[in-house]
C-alpha positions in Angstrom: 9.6 -7.6 -28.3 9.6 -8.8 -24.7 12.8 -6.9 -23.9 11.2 -3.6 -24.9 8.2 -4.4 -22.8 10.4 -5.1 -19.8 12.4 -1.9 -20.2 9.2 0.1 -20.5 7.9 -1.6 -17.3 11.1 -0.8 -15.4 10.8 2.9 -16.4 7.4 3.1 -14.9 8.4 1.6 -11.5 8.3 4.4 -8.9 11.3 4.9 -6.7 11.7 3.0 -3.5 11.2 6.1 -1.4 8.0 6.9 -3.2 6.7 3.3 -2.5 7.6 3.6 1.2 5.9 6.9 1.5 2.8 5.7 -0.2 2.7 2.5 1.9 3.1 4.6 5.1 0.2 6.9 4.0 -2.0 3.8 3.4 -1.2 2.3 6.8 -1.8 5.6 8.5 -5.3 5.8 6.8 -6.2 2.2 7.5 -5.0 1.8 11.0 -7.9 3.6 12.7 -10.4 1.7 10.5 -8.8 -1.6 11.4 -8.7 -0.7 15.1 -12.3 0.3 15.1 -13.2 -2.9 13.3 -11.3 -5.1 15.8 -12.7 -3.2 18.8 -16.2 -3.7 17.4 -15.6 -7.4 16.9 -14.1 -7.9 20.3 -16.4 -5.7 22.4 -19.5 -5.4 20.3 -19.8 -9.1 19.4 
């Protein structure tokens, strides 16, 4: 039973390139938000 679950989970894991692309997109979207937050904390008090 556990073996079939593991095989099914492996089949659903996206490719490494897809993970990298998705991670880069997230970083690109979050970077300006994080920068604005830090600037507000540092300069805005």
